[in-house]
N, C-alpha and C positions, 0 to 999 in steps of 0.2 A: 405511533401515529405517522401517517405519510405527510411529507412536506411538499408533495407534488401539487401544483396549482390546478384548480378546476379549469376546464376548457373555457377560453374567453368567448363571450357572446358578442359578436360584431355585426352591426347592422350595415348592410350594403345600401348605397344610396340609389338615386334614380338614373343611373347611367352617367352620361356625359353632362357637364355643366356648360351652358352657353356662355362663352367668354364675352359676348357682345351685349348681354343684358345687364344693365346697371340701374340703380335707383335714379329717380329724377334729381337733377343737380341740387335743388333746394333741400333735399333730405340730408345730403352730405354737408351742405353749407351750414345747416343748423346744428349739426352733430355736436360740435364743441360747446354750443350754448344750451342745448336741451338734453345732452347725453343720450340722444336717440340711439337705440340699439345696444346701450350698455347693459350688461348683466346686473340686475338689481336696481338699475336706475341711479339716481343721484343719492349718494350715501348721506348727504346732509338732510335728506328727507326720510331717512331710516334711523330714527334715534335709538331704536333697540334692535339688537341682533339676536337671532334665535339661538345661535350656538356660541359658546364661549371660546376665547383664545387663551393660550398659556399666559400666565402672569409675566409681566416684564421683570427682568430684561431678556426673556426668551426670544430667540430670533424669528419672531412672527410679527408682521406689520399689518395693521388694518387701518386704512384711511378713515378718519373721522372718529376713531376710538383710541388708537395708540396716543400716548402722551407726547408732548413736544420733546421731552428728554429721550424718549424712545425713537422718535423721528431723527434726532441728532445721532443716536447710535447707528441707525440705518444708514444715514448719510456718510458717516465715518467708514462703515463697511463698504459702501458702494464705491468709494473713491480711494481705497487703500490697496487695491490690487486690480489686475485686469478683470473686468466685469462681463459676465455672460448672463443673459436672461432667457428663460423659457416661458412662453405664453401658452397656457393650457397644458400643464404637466401631467394630467391624468393621475395614474397610480404612482408616478414618480420613477418608473423604471429607468428612463433615460437619465434624468437629471441627477439622481442619486449615484448612479454608477459613474457618470461623467465628472461629478464633483469629487468623488473618491479618487478617480484617476488623475485629477489635476488639483492637488492641494495648494498650488501656487496661484490659483485663480479664485475669484469670488463669484457666487451664483445666487440668483434670485429666481425662485420658482413661483409662478402665478397659477393658481387653480381655484376657480370660483366655487366648485363643489366642496363644501366644508369637510365632508367625510374623507375625501381623497386628499385635500390639503392637510388634514390632521394626520393622515397615514404617512404622508411624506415627512412631515415634521417629526413624528415619532420614530420613523425609521432612520432619519438623519441623526437624531439624538442617540439612538441605540448604536449606530455605527460610529459615533464620536466625531461626526463631521462638524468642523468649526467654520467652514467656508460656504455655508448654505443658509439663506433665509427663505421664509415662506410667506406668501400673502394670499388671502382669499378674496381680495378685491378684483374688480375688472382691471386688467393690466393697463389698459389705455388710460385710465384715470391716474394711477400711481406713477406711471412712466412720465406722463405729461406734467404732473403737478409736483412730483417729489424727486425724481432722478435728475441729477445735474446734467447740463448740456455737455456733450462730448465725453460722457463717462462710460459708455457701453462699447465693448469690443465685438460682441456677437449677440444677435437676437435669434432664438430658435423658435420657429413656427412649425411644429411637427404634427402633421395630420389635423389641421384646423377644421372646424365644423364648416361645411359649405353653405349652410342655411339655405336650403333649396327654394323655399317659398319666396315669391317676389316681395311680399310685405316684410320679410325678414332680411332682405339684402343688406340693410344698414347694420346688421349684427356681424357681418363678415369682418374679420379682424383687419383686413386690408381695405383702407379707404383713403382718399386723398388727404383728409385731415390727419389721420394717424401716420401716414407715410411722411408727412411734413414733420410731425413730432419726432419720428424715428430719425429723420435726417438731422435734426438738432441734437438728439441724444446720443447717436452713434459718433464715435471718434472718426476722424479721417482714416480711411482704410478699414473701418469696421464693416461687419458683414451682416446682412439680413438673409437668413437661411430659411427656406420654406420647403417642406416635403409633404406630399399628399398622394392619396390613391384615387382621387377624383379627377377623371379626365376633363380637361378644359379649365380646371381651376388655376393651374399655373399660368395659362395664357391670360386668364381674367386678371390675375394679380399682376402679371407682367405689364399689361397696358397701364395700370395705375402707378406702379413703382417706377417704371422707366419714363413716365411722363414728368417725373420730378427731376429737376436739373442736377441735384446733388447725388443721384445714384447712377452708377455705371450700368450698362446692359448686363444681363445674366452672363456669368462666366463659369462654365462647368468645371474649369480647372480648380476653382476654389473648393470643390468637393473633396479634393485630396486632403484638405485640412480635417475632414471629418470621416476619413476612410475607416478609422477604427472606432467610430462613435457607436455606443450601444444603441440597440433598437428600442423604440417604444413598444408597448404591448400590441398596439394595432399594426405597427410595421412588422412585427414578428408574425402576427396572424396572416398578414398579406403575403409574406414570404412563404409561409407554410402552405398556403392555398393557391399560390401561383398568380396573385394579383400584382400588377406593376406599381411601382412607386415613382412618382414624377418629382424631380428635384429642381430647385432654382436657388441661385446664389447671387445676390446683388451686393456690390461693394460701395461704400460711401466714398465719394471723391475726396 
């Protein structure tokens, strides 16, 4: 039986994203109150989940379902080594290899698609990784409500969904409210790393991130810290087909 993976099906977007088009201010102002744009909405209003998670104490956290004891285990994990978080881990190609290459660090992978989150979890268990937890919650909720302030060293946003439709702009991971959350959760000197193949998306994010007083302007020299980082599946596809990848690195003051 061949171990070769089938060709990845990648959808190309609508060309360039207009960096000047943003939601009305009231949409973002209400986001932390209404969870506007959150995948799955408010978990408090979802008493039942369709898919199960591994029994505790397995390293999988689900807000609103995991016990207080398990939340305490997660907090211990988050604060006992340098912490890196990936938002939107997909099939886990990056985070699994990165965690294996850095056993001295701790990693938290967020992937809202349960099948992919489950795949990451199973592969981490098969590889014997002790430094990786998984969550199928919207990362914005768990980071804001569970992760301690100043705990994160790096946040990886690799090939985030641009959410092209105007009515979906609030779903974009970068928003003034969430940037403020990240400013609190990143340690001084911590890094927000964004990589995308969508032209205009970095400029759109740049306007929002650099409007926050706690973030320094994009510094391309920080990219040297990730020069040997494994590629995501989409990044690999872009490289094979000649599409550019735009990178931004912002450092917490």
